[in-house]
C-alpha positions in Angstrom: 105.2 116.8 115.6 106.8 117.7 112.6 110.4 116.5 113.9 108.7 112.8 115.2 107.0 112.5 111.6 110.8 113.3 110.4 112.7 111.0 112.2 110.1 108.4 112.1 110.3 108.7 107.7 114.5 108.6 108.5 114.1 104.5 109.7 111.0 103.7 108.1 111.8 104.8 104.4 114.9 102.2 104.3 113.0 99.3 105.5 109.8 100.0 103.1 112.4 100.0 100.3 114.3 97.2 101.5 111.9 94.9 101.5 110.3 95.9 98.0 113.6 95.8 96.1 115.3 93.3 98.3 112.7 90.4 99.5 112.0 87.8 97.0 108.0 87.8 96.5 107.6 84.7 97.8 109.1 85.9 101.1 107.9 89.8 100.7 103.7 88.1 100.3 104.3 87.1 104.2 106.0 90.2 105.6 103.2 92.4 103.8 100.7 89.8 105.2 102.1 91.2 108.6 101.4 94.8 108.1 98.3 93.9 106.6 97.2 92.7 110.0 98.1 95.9 111.9 96.0 97.6 108.8 93.4 95.1 110.1 93.2 95.9 113.6 92.9 99.5 113.1 90.0 99.2 111.0 88.8 97.0 113.2 88.6 100.3 115.3 86.5 102.2 112.7 83.9 99.1 113.2 83.5 99.5 116.8 86.3 102.1 118.3 85.2 100.3 122.1 85.0 96.6 121.2 88.3 94.6 121.1 86.5 91.4 120.3 85.1 93.0 117.0 88.5 94.3 116.1 90.2 91.3 116.6 87.5 89.2 115.0 87.9 91.7 112.0 91.8 90.9 112.2 91.8 87.6 112.4 89.0 87.3 109.1 91.7 89.4 107.2 94.4 87.2 108.3 92.6 84.1 107.3 91.5 85.3 103.9 95.3 87.1 103.0 96.7 83.8 104.0 94.2 81.8 102.2 95.4 83.8 99.0 99.5 83.5 99.4 98.5 79.6 99.6 96.4 79.8 97.0 98.1 81.7 94.4 101.9 81.2 94.9 104.5 83.9 94.2 105.6 82.2 91.0 101.9 81.7 89.6 101.2 85.2 90.0 101.9 85.9 86.4 101.4 83.0 83.8 102.6 84.0 80.2 101.5 87.6 80.7 98.4 86.9 81.9 97.5 87.8 85.7 96.0 84.9 87.6 92.3 84.7 87.7 91.6 85.2 91.2 94.1 88.0 91.5 92.5 89.8 88.5 89.4 89.2 90.1 90.2 90.9 93.3 91.5 93.8 91.8 88.4 94.3 89.7 86.0 94.1 92.3 88.6 96.9 94.5 88.1 99.3 91.4 84.1 99.0 91.5 85.0 99.5 95.3 86.6 102.8 94.7 83.7 104.0 92.6 81.3 103.3 95.2 83.2 104.5 97.9 84.0 108.0 95.6 80.4 108.1 95.2 80.0 107.8 99.2 82.6 110.6 99.9 80.8 113.0 97.8 77.5 112.3 99.2 78.7 112.0 102.9 77.1 112.6 105.3 73.8 111.5 103.5 75.3 108.1 102.6 76.5 107.3 105.6 73.2 106.9 106.8 72.7 103.4 105.8 76.0 101.8 107.1 77.6 104.2 110.0 75.8 101.4 112.5 76.4 98.3 110.8 79.3 96.4 111.9 78.9 94.4 108.8 79.3 96.6 106.2 82.1 98.5 107.9 83.2 95.4 107.9 82.9 94.7 103.8 84.4 98.0 103.3 87.4 97.1 105.3 87.7 94.1 103.4 87.4 96.0 100.0 89.6 98.4 101.5 92.2 96.3 102.4 92.0 92.9 100.4 92.8 94.6 96.4 95.1 96.7 98.0 97.5 93.7 98.9 96.6 91.8 95.8 97.6 94.6 93.3 100.8 95.4 95.3 101.8 91.7 95.0 101.0 91.9 91.6 102.7 94.9 90.7 105.9 93.2 92.5 105.7 90.1 91.3 106.5 91.5 87.6 109.7 91.1 85.8 112.0 88.8 83.9 115.4 87.8 84.2 117.0 90.6 82.0 114.6 92.9 84.8 113.9 91.4 87.7 113.2 94.7 89.3 110.8 96.1 87.1 107.8 95.4 89.5 109.3 96.9 92.4 110.0 99.6 90.6 106.4 100.1 89.4 105.4 99.8 93.3 107.8 102.6 93.9 106.8 104.7 91.1 103.1 104.4 92.5 104.2 105.1 96.1 106.0 108.2 94.5 103.1 109.8 92.8 101.2 109.0 96.3 103.7 110.9 98.4 104.3 113.7 95.6 100.4 114.4 95.4 100.3 114.1 99.5 103.4 116.8 100.0 102.3 118.8 96.9 98.6 119.1 98.4 99.8 119.9 101.7 102.4 122.5 101.3 99.8 124.1 98.5 97.3 124.1 101.1 99.1 125.8 103.4 100.2 128.5 101.0 97.3 128.7 99.0 94.5 127.0 100.6 91.2 129.1 100.3 88.1 126.9 99.4 87.8 124.0 101.5 87.9 120.6 99.3 85.2 118.4 100.9 84.3 120.5 104.7 82.0 117.3 105.6 84.5 114.7 105.6 88.1 116.6 105.8 87.7 120.3 107.0 91.5 120.7 106.7 91.5 119.9 102.8 91.7 122.5 100.2 91.1 122.7 96.3 94.3 124.7 96.3 95.9 121.8 97.9 94.5 118.9 95.8 95.8 121.1 92.6 99.0 121.8 93.8 99.6 117.9 94.8 98.5 116.8 91.5 100.7 119.4 90.0 103.4 118.3 92.0 103.1 114.6 90.4 104.4 116.4 87.0 107.5 116.1 88.7 107.2 112.2 88.5 106.4 112.2 84.6 109.5 114.4 83.8 111.7 111.6 86.0 110.2 108.9 83.8 110.1 110.5 80.3 114.2 111.1 81.2 114.6 107.9 82.4 112.5 106.2 79.6 111.7 108.5 77.0 110.4 106.5 74.5 107.2 106.5 76.8 103.9 108.0 75.6 103.8 111.3 77.2 100.1 112.0 76.7 99.3 108.3 78.5 101.8 108.6 81.0 100.5 112.1 82.3 97.1 111.1 82.2 97.3 108.0 84.1 99.8 109.6 86.5 97.1 112.0 87.4 94.5 109.5 87.3 96.6 107.5 89.8 96.7 110.4 91.8 92.9 111.5 92.2 92.2 107.6 92.8 95.0 108.6 96.1 93.2 111.9 97.0 89.8 109.5 97.0 91.6 106.8 99.1 92.7 109.3 101.9 89.1 110.9 101.8 87.6 107.5 102.2 89.4 107.0 105.4 88.8 110.1 106.5 84.8 109.8 106.3 84.9 106.2 107.9 87.4 108.1 111.0 84.8 110.9 111.1 81.8 108.7 111.7 83.9 106.3 114.2 85.2 109.7 116.2 88.9 108.8 116.1 91.3 111.1 114.8 94.3 108.4 114.0 93.6 104.9 113.4 96.6 104.1 115.4 99.6 105.5 117.6 102.4 102.7 115.9 104.1 105.3 113.9 105.3 108.1 115.9 104.2 111.3 114.6 102.4 109.5 111.8 99.5 107.5 113.5 98.8 104.1 112.6 100.1 102.2 109.6 96.2 102.5 108.2 96.8 106.3 108.3 100.2 105.8 105.8 98.9 103.8 103.4 95.1 104.9 103.0 96.2 106.6 99.8 97.9 103.6 98.8 94.4 101.6 98.9 92.7 103.2 96.5 96.1 104.0 94.0 97.2 100.5 93.9 94.2 98.9 92.5 93.7 102.0 89.7 96.7 101.8 88.8 97.6 98.1 88.5 94.3 97.9 86.8 95.2 100.8 84.2 98.7 98.7 83.6 97.1 95.8 82.8 94.6 97.8 80.3 97.4 99.4 78.4 100.6 97.7 78.8 99.8 94.3 79.3 
């Protein structure tokens, strides 16, 4: 399994970075739509793992909504004089509120599942709230830049990904080595408190790297933003685990050998990106 994961990562990582840094936003948004359609199809299994019609109808709904966003807000209009387009801002704010609600749902699981576990409508709505703000946040960050710093937005996306990967990797190895106390056994029995703390500690390597490259940053704020983004990524991971547990599926899909589905790879990002984008707008714009 580990060998499969490494092989998949070897070809996947260059594709991801090539798209983030190499594609202009006006093309990137359509490539990203294709990725999110795959994730939507996988979320359809969470809604109803046995009904293909339900899965495809959810996928089409997400496709229509994301296409409408791409057409209503062209890449060159995402930012205007330092202000995020109102539609994008509204979607990201809604996403922020959703992750607060999701956090409460995770904390109170399985009791919280009593009102949504048998409702296709609720699970479809949760899927939209998970995927669409992530899509919009990613494009919002990617579109940031100036003639003098054309890769500024792509670098921000890269940094969020690094924080998420550092959190996941640190949590995995710290959990394997020191893990004793279960974090949320009802949601994800394998995750431990020691793993989470190890993941948060690992993100300080990202802080050190940023301070080395850009020493003018305020260290306290950078640490706080990094930790908050890392915690949000953990909520995203736990949230998907909660939904998959109710759906009785282990992986969201099989498209990525050794990694499961696209949704399994972006679950942490679905929360980390909207949260980071909101913080960025509040403190740096």
